[in-house]
Structures are given as structure tokens and as C-alpha cells.
N, CA, C and O atoms as CSV, one atom per row, in Angstrom:
chain,resi,resn,atom,element,x,y,z
A,1,UNK,N,N,4.361,-22.529,-15.416
A,1,UNK,CA,C,3.092,-21.828,-15.307
A,1,UNK,C,C,1.973,-22.876,-15.279
A,1,UNK,O,O,1.984,-23.815,-16.075
A,2,UNK,N,N,1.010,-22.719,-14.365
A,2,UNK,CA,C,-0.059,-23.708,-14.259
A,2,UNK,C,C,-0.955,-23.713,-15.500
A,2,UNK,O,O,-1.156,-22.692,-16.158
A,3,UNK,N,N,-1.473,-24.881,-15.784
A,3,UNK,CA,C,-2.298,-25.059,-16.986
A,3,UNK,C,C,-3.560,-24.199,-16.940
A,3,UNK,O,O,-3.948,-23.617,-17.952
A,4,UNK,N,N,-4.208,-24.115,-15.767
A,4,UNK,CA,C,-5.434,-23.317,-15.675
A,4,UNK,C,C,-5.171,-21.835,-15.920
A,4,UNK,O,O,-6.022,-21.136,-16.470
A,5,UNK,N,N,-4.003,-21.356,-15.519
A,5,UNK,CA,C,-3.654,-19.959,-15.779
A,5,UNK,C,C,-3.483,-19.730,-17.278
A,5,UNK,O,O,-3.901,-18.698,-17.803
A,6,UNK,N,N,-2.874,-20.683,-17.960
A,6,UNK,CA,C,-2.713,-20.553,-19.412
A,6,UNK,C,C,-4.066,-20.551,-20.120
A,6,UNK,O,O,-4.286,-19.777,-21.051
A,7,UNK,N,N,-4.969,-21.421,-19.673
A,7,UNK,CA,C,-6.311,-21.437,-20.260
A,7,UNK,C,C,-7.028,-20.112,-20.021
A,7,UNK,O,O,-7.688,-19.588,-20.919
A,8,UNK,N,N,-6.900,-19.578,-18.823
A,8,UNK,CA,C,-7.563,-18.310,-18.507
A,8,UNK,C,C,-6.987,-17.163,-19.332
A,8,UNK,O,O,-7.725,-16.277,-19.765
A,9,UNK,N,N,-5.687,-17.174,-19.549
A,9,UNK,CA,C,-5.064,-16.130,-20.386
A,9,UNK,C,C,-5.543,-16.260,-21.828
A,9,UNK,O,O,-5.816,-15.254,-22.483
A,10,UNK,N,N,-5.648,-17.490,-22.325
A,10,UNK,CA,C,-6.139,-17.699,-23.692
A,10,UNK,C,C,-7.574,-17.201,-23.836
A,10,UNK,O,O,-7.909,-16.557,-24.830
A,11,UNK,N,N,-8.422,-17.495,-22.851
A,11,UNK,CA,C,-9.807,-17.018,-22.891
A,11,UNK,C,C,-9.842,-15.493,-22.836
A,11,UNK,O,O,-10.650,-14.863,-23.518
A,12,UNK,N,N,-8.975,-14.908,-22.035
A,12,UNK,CA,C,-8.923,-13.446,-21.927
A,12,UNK,C,C,-8.564,-12.809,-23.276
A,12,UNK,O,O,-9.209,-11.857,-23.716
A,13,UNK,N,N,-7.546,-13.341,-23.908
A,13,UNK,CA,C,-7.114,-12.785,-25.207
A,13,UNK,C,C,-8.221,-12.949,-26.246
A,13,UNK,O,O,-8.517,-12.014,-26.990
A,14,UNK,N,N,-8.828,-14.120,-26.299
A,14,UNK,CA,C,-9.909,-14.335,-27.263
A,14,UNK,C,C,-11.114,-13.444,-26.976
A,14,UNK,O,O,-11.769,-12.975,-27.906
A,15,UNK,N,N,-11.413,-13.207,-25.705
A,15,UNK,CA,C,-12.535,-12.326,-25.358
A,15,UNK,C,C,-12.248,-10.886,-25.761
A,15,UNK,O,O,-13.149,-10.177,-26.208
A,16,UNK,N,N,-11.005,-10.449,-25.609
A,16,UNK,CA,C,-10.657,-9.083,-26.029
A,16,UNK,C,C,-10.780,-8.950,-27.539
A,16,UNK,O,O,-11.295,-7.947,-28.032
A,17,UNK,N,N,-10.313,-9.952,-28.279
A,17,UNK,CA,C,-10.442,-9.926,-29.740
A,17,UNK,C,C,-11.917,-9.910,-30.134
A,17,UNK,O,O,-12.310,-9.159,-31.026
A,18,UNK,N,N,-12.728,-10.724,-29.483
A,18,UNK,CA,C,-14.162,-10.753,-29.787
A,18,UNK,C,C,-14.824,-9.421,-29.442
A,18,UNK,O,O,-15.715,-8.972,-30.163
A,19,UNK,N,N,-14.404,-8.788,-28.359
A,19,UNK,CA,C,-14.971,-7.492,-27.984
A,19,UNK,C,C,-14.630,-6.432,-29.021
A,19,UNK,O,O,-15.494,-5.649,-29.416
A,20,UNK,N,N,-13.384,-6.401,-29.463
A,20,UNK,CA,C,-12.980,-5.430,-30.489
A,20,UNK,C,C,-13.770,-5.677,-31.766
A,20,UNK,O,O,-14.273,-4.737,-32.382
A,21,UNK,N,N,-13.878,-6.930,-32.160
A,21,UNK,CA,C,-14.626,-7.270,-33.371
A,21,UNK,C,C,-16.086,-6.852,-33.247
A,21,UNK,O,O,-16.656,-6.316,-34.198
A,22,UNK,N,N,-16.694,-7.087,-32.097
A,22,UNK,CA,C,-18.093,-6.714,-31.891
A,22,UNK,C,C,-18.285,-5.206,-31.956
A,22,UNK,O,O,-19.234,-4.724,-32.576
A,23,UNK,N,N,-17.391,-4.464,-31.321
A,23,UNK,CA,C,-17.525,-3.005,-31.336
A,23,UNK,C,C,-17.278,-2.440,-32.730
A,23,UNK,O,O,-17.920,-1.465,-33.121
A,24,UNK,N,N,-16.360,-3.034,-33.482
A,24,UNK,CA,C,-16.111,-2.578,-34.856
A,24,UNK,C,C,-17.335,-2.821,-35.725
A,24,UNK,O,O,-17.643,-2.019,-36.606
A,25,UNK,N,N,-18.031,-3.919,-35.481
A,25,UNK,CA,C,-19.242,-4.231,-36.234
A,25,UNK,C,C,-20.433,-3.382,-35.781
A,25,UNK,O,O,-21.490,-3.418,-36.412
A,26,UNK,N,N,-20.274,-2.626,-34.704
A,26,UNK,CA,C,-21.349,-1.763,-34.222
A,26,UNK,C,C,-22.286,-2.447,-33.245
A,26,UNK,O,O,-23.376,-1.943,-32.977
A,27,UNK,N,N,-21.878,-3.586,-32.711
A,27,UNK,CA,C,-22.727,-4.320,-31.782
A,27,UNK,C,C,-22.329,-3.993,-30.352
A,27,UNK,O,O,-21.148,-3.913,-30.014
A,28,UNK,N,N,-23.354,-3.806,-29.520
A,28,UNK,CA,C,-23.092,-3.554,-28.105
A,28,UNK,C,C,-22.847,-4.846,-27.338
A,28,UNK,O,O,-22.624,-4.812,-26.127
A,29,UNK,N,N,-22.885,-5.976,-28.020
A,29,UNK,CA,C,-22.590,-7.257,-27.399
A,29,UNK,C,C,-21.138,-7.323,-26.918
A,29,UNK,O,O,-20.781,-8.188,-26.119
A,30,UNK,N,N,-20.323,-6.421,-27.402
A,30,UNK,CA,C,-18.924,-6.364,-26.979
A,30,UNK,C,C,-18.765,-6.139,-25.491
A,30,UNK,O,O,-17.742,-6.504,-24.913
A,31,UNK,N,N,-19.766,-5.541,-24.862
A,31,UNK,CA,C,-19.704,-5.317,-23.413
A,31,UNK,C,C,-19.630,-6.649,-22.676
A,31,UNK,O,O,-18.910,-6.769,-21.685
A,32,UNK,N,N,-20.364,-7.645,-23.148
A,32,UNK,CA,C,-20.321,-8.972,-22.533
A,32,UNK,C,C,-18.922,-9.566,-22.675
A,32,UNK,O,O,-18.414,-10.188,-21.743
A,33,UNK,N,N,-18.297,-9.376,-23.842
A,33,UNK,CA,C,-16.944,-9.894,-24.061
A,33,UNK,C,C,-15.935,-9.185,-23.165
A,33,UNK,O,O,-14.982,-9.804,-22.693
A,34,UNK,N,N,-16.137,-7.902,-22.929
A,34,UNK,CA,C,-15.233,-7.165,-22.026
A,34,UNK,C,C,-15.367,-7.704,-20.603
A,34,UNK,O,O,-14.364,-7.867,-19.908
A,35,UNK,N,N,-16.585,-7.979,-20.169
A,35,UNK,CA,C,-16.786,-8.548,-18.838
A,35,UNK,C,C,-16.152,-9.931,-18.724
A,35,UNK,O,O,-15.558,-10.260,-17.697
A,36,UNK,N,N,-16.277,-10.738,-19.772
A,36,UNK,CA,C,-15.653,-12.064,-19.771
A,36,UNK,C,C,-14.130,-11.945,-19.742
A,36,UNK,O,O,-13.456,-12.741,-19.089
A,37,UNK,N,N,-13.593,-10.964,-20.439
A,37,UNK,CA,C,-12.143,-10.746,-20.413
A,37,UNK,C,C,-11.685,-10.356,-19.009
A,37,UNK,O,O,-10.640,-10.817,-18.550
A,38,UNK,N,N,-12.444,-9.526,-18.337
A,38,UNK,CA,C,-12.093,-9.145,-16.964
A,38,UNK,C,C,-12.143,-10.317,-16.008
A,38,UNK,O,O,-11.264,-10.465,-15.159
A,39,UNK,N,N,-13.161,-11.150,-16.135
A,39,UNK,CA,C,-13.284,-12.326,-15.282
A,39,UNK,C,C,-12.131,-13.298,-15.510
A,39,UNK,O,O,-11.532,-13.785,-14.551
A,40,UNK,N,N,-11.820,-13.579,-16.756
A,40,UNK,CA,C,-10.743,-14.533,-17.041
A,40,UNK,C,C,-9.385,-13.956,-16.661
A,40,UNK,O,O,-8.486,-14.707,-16.281
A,41,UNK,N,N,-9.219,-12.653,-16.754
A,41,UNK,CA,C,-7.985,-12.021,-16.306
A,41,UNK,C,C,-7.793,-12.202,-14.804
A,41,UNK,O,O,-6.692,-12.509,-14.348
A,42,UNK,N,N,-8.861,-12.013,-14.040
A,42,UNK,CA,C,-8.779,-12.214,-12.593
A,42,UNK,C,C,-8.499,-13.670,-12.250
A,42,UNK,O,O,-7.756,-13.955,-11.312
A,43,UNK,N,N,-9.087,-14.590,-13.004
A,43,UNK,CA,C,-8.828,-16.008,-12.762
A,43,UNK,C,C,-7.358,-16.341,-13.034
A,43,UNK,O,O,-6.730,-17.067,-12.263
A,44,UNK,N,N,-6.816,-15.810,-14.129
A,44,UNK,CA,C,-5.407,-16.065,-14.450
A,44,UNK,C,C,-4.508,-15.509,-13.350
A,44,UNK,O,O,-3.548,-16.164,-12.943
A,45,UNK,N,N,-4.811,-14.318,-12.872
A,45,UNK,CA,C,-4.019,-13.706,-11.802
A,45,UNK,C,C,-4.072,-14.553,-10.530
A,45,UNK,O,O,-3.059,-14.737,-9.856
A,46,UNK,N,N,-5.257,-15.062,-10.211
A,46,UNK,CA,C,-5.422,-15.909,-9.028
A,46,UNK,C,C,-4.575,-17.175,-9.144
A,46,UNK,O,O,-3.853,-17.529,-8.212
A,47,UNK,N,N,-4.665,-17.851,-10.282
A,47,UNK,CA,C,-3.915,-19.095,-10.455
A,47,UNK,C,C,-2.410,-18.858,-10.446
A,47,UNK,O,O,-1.659,-19.682,-9.924
A,48,UNK,N,N,-1.962,-17.746,-11.018
A,48,UNK,CA,C,-0.529,-17.432,-10.997
A,48,UNK,C,C,-0.045,-17.141,-9.583
A,48,UNK,O,O,1.023,-17.607,-9.185
A,49,UNK,N,N,-0.821,-16.373,-8.819
A,49,UNK,CA,C,-0.430,-16.073,-7.440
A,49,UNK,C,C,-0.405,-17.325,-6.582
A,49,UNK,O,O,0.497,-17.506,-5.764
A,50,UNK,N,N,-1.396,-18.190,-6.768
A,50,UNK,CA,C,-1.437,-19.424,-6.010
A,50,UNK,C,C,-0.241,-20.312,-6.362
A,50,UNK,O,O,0.337,-20.962,-5.491
A,51,UNK,N,N,0.118,-20.333,-7.638
A,51,UNK,CA,C,1.270,-21.136,-8.067
A,51,UNK,C,C,2.571,-20.592,-7.473
A,51,UNK,O,O,3.417,-21.358,-7.011
A,52,UNK,N,N,2.722,-19.283,-7.487
A,52,UNK,CA,C,3.942,-18.666,-6.931
A,52,UNK,C,C,4.047,-18.872,-5.430
A,52,UNK,O,O,5.146,-19.010,-4.893
A,53,UNK,N,N,2.902,-18.893,-4.749
A,53,UNK,CA,C,2.912,-19.102,-3.303
A,53,UNK,C,C,3.137,-20.564,-2.947
A,53,UNK,O,O,3.422,-20.885,-1.793
A,54,UNK,N,N,3.011,-21.447,-3.922
A,54,UNK,CA,C,3.232,-22.860,-3.688
A,54,UNK,C,C,2.096,-23.542,-2.958
A,54,UNK,O,O,2.303,-24.564,-2.303
A,55,UNK,N,N,0.899,-22.991,-3.062
A,55,UNK,CA,C,-0.251,-23.566,-2.370
A,55,UNK,C,C,-0.947,-24.582,-3.252
A,55,UNK,O,O,-1.093,-24.371,-4.456
A,56,UNK,N,N,-1.367,-25.662,-2.669
A,56,UNK,CA,C,-2.151,-26.645,-3.403
A,56,UNK,C,C,-3.602,-26.174,-3.443
A,56,UNK,O,O,-3.995,-25.329,-2.639
A,57,UNK,N,N,-4.407,-26.708,-4.368
A,57,UNK,CA,C,-5.824,-26.320,-4.396
A,57,UNK,C,C,-6.535,-26.627,-3.089
A,57,UNK,O,O,-7.417,-25.872,-2.679
A,58,UNK,N,N,-6.174,-27.714,-2.428
A,58,UNK,CA,C,-6.830,-28.058,-1.161
A,58,UNK,C,C,-6.481,-27.053,-0.068
A,58,UNK,O,O,-7.317,-26.757,0.785
A,59,UNK,N,N,-5.258,-26.525,-0.082
A,59,UNK,CA,C,-4.853,-25.558,0.937
A,59,UNK,C,C,-5.603,-24.249,0.795
A,59,UNK,O,O,-5.813,-23.544,1.783
A,60,UNK,N,N,-6.010,-23.913,-0.418
A,60,UNK,CA,C,-6.714,-22.656,-0.647
A,60,UNK,C,C,-8.173,-22.774,-0.255
A,60,UNK,O,O,-8.742,-21.819,0.274
A,61,UNK,N,N,-8.797,-23.924,-0.501
A,61,UNK,CA,C,-10.234,-24.038,-0.305
A,61,UNK,C,C,-10.651,-24.718,0.987
A,61,UNK,O,O,-11.822,-24.640,1.356
A,62,UNK,N,N,-9.744,-25.378,1.685
A,62,UNK,CA,C,-10.099,-26.107,2.893
A,62,UNK,C,C,-10.107,-25.166,4.094
A,62,UNK,O,O,-9.112,-24.485,4.339
A,63,UNK,N,N,-11.214,-25.110,4.854
A,63,UNK,CA,C,-11.230,-24.254,6.044
A,63,UNK,C,C,-10.371,-24.854,7.155
A,63,UNK,O,O,-10.069,-26.047,7.155
A,64,UNK,N,N,-9.993,-24.014,8.084
A,64,UNK,CA,C,-9.184,-24.475,9.219
A,64,UNK,C,C,-10.042,-25.342,10.132
A,64,UNK,O,O,-11.110,-24.918,10.575
A,65,UNK,N,N,-9.577,-26.547,10.412
A,65,UNK,CA,C,-10.295,-27.452,11.297
A,65,UNK,C,C,-9.311,-27.984,12.324
A,65,UNK,O,O,-8.245,-28.491,11.975
A,66,UNK,N,N,-9.674,-27.865,13.585
A,66,UNK,CA,C,-8.838,-28.380,14.659
A,66,UNK,C,C,-9.524,-29.572,15.292
A,66,UNK,O,O,-10.634,-29.942,14.908
A,67,UNK,N,N,-8.859,-30.167,16.259
A,67,UNK,CA,C,-9.414,-31.343,16.935
A,67,UNK,C,C,-10.716,-31.003,17.655
A,67,UNK,O,O,-11.594,-31.857,17.777
A,68,UNK,N,N,-10.852,-29.758,18.136
A,68,UNK,CA,C,-12.064,-29.391,18.861
A,68,UNK,C,C,-13.125,-28.770,17.947
A,68,UNK,O,O,-14.108,-28.217,18.440
A,69,UNK,N,N,-12.946,-28.851,16.644
A,69,UNK,CA,C,-13.950,-28.367,15.701
A,69,UNK,C,C,-13.435,-27.246,14.831
A,69,UNK,O,O,-12.269,-26.863,14.921
A,70,UNK,N,N,-14.311,-26.714,13.981
A,70,UNK,CA,C,-13.904,-25.631,13.082
A,70,UNK,C,C,-13.581,-24.351,13.845
A,70,UNK,O,O,-14.083,-24.122,14.946
A,71,UNK,N,N,-12.737,-23.526,13.241
A,71,UNK,CA,C,-12.301,-22.282,13.851
A,71,UNK,C,C,-12.699,-21.144,12.924
A,71,UNK,O,O,-12.635,-21.289,11.703
A,72,UNK,N,N,-13.104,-20.023,13.485
A,72,UNK,CA,C,-13.460,-18.875,12.666
A,72,UNK,C,C,-13.599,-17.630,13.513
A,72,UNK,O,O,-13.069,-17.552,14.621
A,73,UNK,N,N,-14.316,-16.659,12.983
A,73,UNK,CA,C,-14.590,-15.407,13.689
A,73,UNK,C,C,-16.079,-15.139,13.616
A,73,UNK,O,O,-16.729,-15.450,12.617
A,74,UNK,N,N,-16.622,-14.553,14.691
A,74,UNK,CA,C,-18.038,-14.232,14.668
A,74,UNK,C,C,-18.248,-12.886,13.988
A,74,UNK,O,O,-17.315,-12.336,13.403
A,75,UNK,N,N,-19.466,-12.349,14.057
A,75,UNK,CA,C,-19.817,-11.136,13.322
A,75,UNK,C,C,-19.019,-9.917,13.749
A,75,UNK,O,O,-18.832,-9.001,12.948
A,76,UNK,N,N,-18.540,-9.878,14.991
A,76,UNK,CA,C,-17.775,-8.731,15.457
A,76,UNK,C,C,-16.275,-8.990,15.455
A,76,UNK,O,O,-15.504,-8.168,15.949
A,77,UNK,N,N,-15.853,-10.128,14.900
A,77,UNK,CA,C,-14.436,-10.404,14.770
A,77,UNK,C,C,-13.799,-11.146,15.921
A,77,UNK,O,O,-12.579,-11.312,15.949
A,78,UNK,N,N,-14.610,-11.603,16.885
A,78,UNK,CA,C,-14.081,-12.351,18.019
A,78,UNK,C,C,-13.809,-13.795,17.602
A,78,UNK,O,O,-14.538,-14.342,16.774
A,79,UNK,N,N,-12.771,-14.420,18.162
A,79,UNK,CA,C,-12.504,-15.825,17.820
A,79,UNK,C,C,-13.692,-16.706,18.189
A,79,UNK,O,O,-14.339,-16.501,19.215
A,80,UNK,N,N,-13.964,-17.682,17.340
A,80,UNK,CA,C,-15.078,-18.582,17.541
A,80,UNK,C,C,-14.630,-20.003,17.252
A,80,UNK,O,O,-13.943,-20.243,16.259
A,81,UNK,N,N,-15.004,-20.940,18.092
A,81,UNK,CA,C,-14.777,-22.358,17.829
A,81,UNK,C,C,-16.055,-23.108,18.133
A,81,UNK,O,O,-16.955,-22.581,18.787
A,82,UNK,N,N,-16.132,-24.334,17.660
A,82,UNK,CA,C,-17.314,-25.152,17.914
A,82,UNK,C,C,-17.442,-25.459,19.401
A,82,UNK,O,O,-18.549,-25.656,19.901
A,83,UNK,N,N,-16.316,-25.502,20.111
A,83,UNK,CA,C,-16.339,-25.831,21.526
A,83,UNK,C,C,-16.864,-24.674,22.367
A,83,UNK,O,O,-17.651,-24.885,23.290
A,84,UNK,N,N,-16.434,-23.456,22.056
A,84,UNK,CA,C,-16.845,-22.298,22.851
A,84,UNK,C,C,-18.162,-21.716,22.385
A,84,UNK,O,O,-18.841,-21.043,23.161
A,85,UNK,N,N,-18.542,-21.952,21.148
A,85,UNK,CA,C,-19.798,-21.408,20.657
A,85,UNK,C,C,-19.605,-20.025,20.100
A,85,UNK,O,O,-19.310,-19.886,18.914
A,86,UNK,N,N,-19.758,-19.006,20.897
A,86,UNK,CA,C,-19.662,-17.647,20.407
A,86,UNK,C,C,-18.825,-16.800,21.351
A,86,UNK,O,O,-19.085,-16.759,22.553
A,87,UNK,N,N,-17.852,-16.144,20.822
A,87,UNK,CA,C,-17.038,-15.134,21.524
A,87,UNK,C,C,-16.488,-15.612,22.848
A,87,UNK,O,O,-16.451,-14.848,23.812
A,88,UNK,N,N,-16.062,-16.855,22.914
A,88,UNK,CA,C,-15.366,-17.341,24.098
A,88,UNK,C,C,-16.226,-17.830,25.226
A,88,UNK,O,O,-15.679,-18.290,26.229
A,89,UNK,N,N,-17.557,-17.761,25.135
A,89,UNK,CA,C,-18.407,-18.268,26.202
A,89,UNK,C,C,-18.566,-19.770,26.039
A,89,UNK,O,O,-18.752,-20.264,24.928
A,90,UNK,N,N,-18.494,-20.485,27.135
A,90,UNK,CA,C,-18.640,-21.925,27.098
A,90,UNK,C,C,-20.122,-22.291,26.970
A,90,UNK,O,O,-20.974,-21.721,27.652
A,91,UNK,N,N,-20.416,-23.260,26.077
A,91,UNK,CA,C,-21.794,-23.768,25.960
A,91,UNK,C,C,-22.053,-24.757,27.086
A,91,UNK,O,O,-21.261,-25.672,27.308
A,92,UNK,N,N,-23.144,-24.576,27.785
A,92,UNK,CA,C,-23.480,-25.479,28.890
A,92,UNK,C,C,-24.882,-25.988,28.738
A,92,UNK,O,O,-25.351,-26.764,29.571
């Protein structure tokens, strides 16, 4: 299991304990702890899925780049490259 996933799970558990403690004390600050628990839970899930897929951190965050420039999609979903500009039209 990746180290960052373990840290995120630990933060999640501690945030849930803090939320319960806050609500028992009558403080509405527990809502912040619940939100932190949700965020850290999602982070743990992300790191576990990435680990199971065997992806490196660079593979997840690096955009696709080809010899003719970056590749993507425009606002309507058409393929876009730096060479063609927008939706397959050649820049002249």
C-alpha cells in the first residue's frame, strides 16, 4: 500500500474522531472535520486506485505530448493539436 494512501487514511480516521468529539461537545466545528474526513477519504481512494493501476505520479499528471505538439480536444470535443490549431483546420 502506498505511503500517501496510509497517511490519508490516518488523517481520515483522526478527522472522524475529531468530528465526533466536536459534536459530542456541542460544537458545530465538527462540520469542518467531516469535510476534512471526506477530502482525505477521496485522496486515499485516489492513491489506492493509482497504485493498483500501476501508474507512476508522472503518468497521471503529465499531459499527452507528441512530436508535433500537445494533443487535446476543443470546446466541442473535436481533436486538437498545436499543428492544426482548431478542429482540424490547418493554420496558414
